[in-house]
Phi, psi and omega in degrees: 000149177276140182291346179286350179280342183277145180287330182242145179278178181298318180296321178298317181294323176295316179295323177296320177297318178295316179298319179297320179295322179294320178297315178298320178299316179300316179291326178293323178291335177284340184288156178161175180291147179260183177263148175242165178299333180275332185225120177270130179246106181290351180293343180292343178252024181286160179302320182298317185275337183263323187247305188294308184297314176297326177295319178293317179296317179297318178298324176296320178293320177296317179295327177297317178298316178299317182296325179285320186278343183298132179282137175281151181278000000 
């Protein structure tokens, strides 16, 4: 197949892959043990899970939009 048939170029696809990896990283940083009625875990309110991880995931989504909208040369 000719590459001119694709809607996105090679660079766009690479950027989309990077953005997807950043989104996965953000969601992985949000993961962790939860609290149960018998045991309270204060780690659910840590900086990493409340501020850092959602910020990284959001940045990944913004970068994904950029990767899709970027014009190929």
